[in-house]
C-alpha angles and dihedrals in degrees: 000000000000120000109211138182115259099258092045091047090056094048092049088048088054091053090048091053091047093049095048093042097107101032134359133040139254117224116207124190131185127195140161111266123203100183098257119140095182126058120263116268123254124268093261092061110061114200122161117224120177117188113225094212136019109242136175126226114213120189130183130185138171093197094268106043124045128194136175145179139190117227119200124209090254094060100038099103094046094047093041091055093048092044093050094051090048092052092047091052093051105035093084097098097069119131120231119237120251110253090199093074090058095053091047092053093049091050090050095053092049 
């Protein structure tokens, strides 16, 4: 996995979307990141760890290539605006659900 800066993450994410436009998918995950690189100790070992800053870890993968970035609280607004514009621009290839399957399920239960 490659940890990138925020701007380079967005450009690589754009490339992933363009590569997977016709076939394939891009998986994006977000989670709270406290800066730890090692797992938390077990309950028997009490060690207090206070993160200095709340951060968000964002990962993206197309199954072959994985990219990630860490966004701090100071950069959240700027990153969120650029990220939302990127998602709006590349979410046009979504497929609509079949409404036939819903009607078949309701007839079967009656």
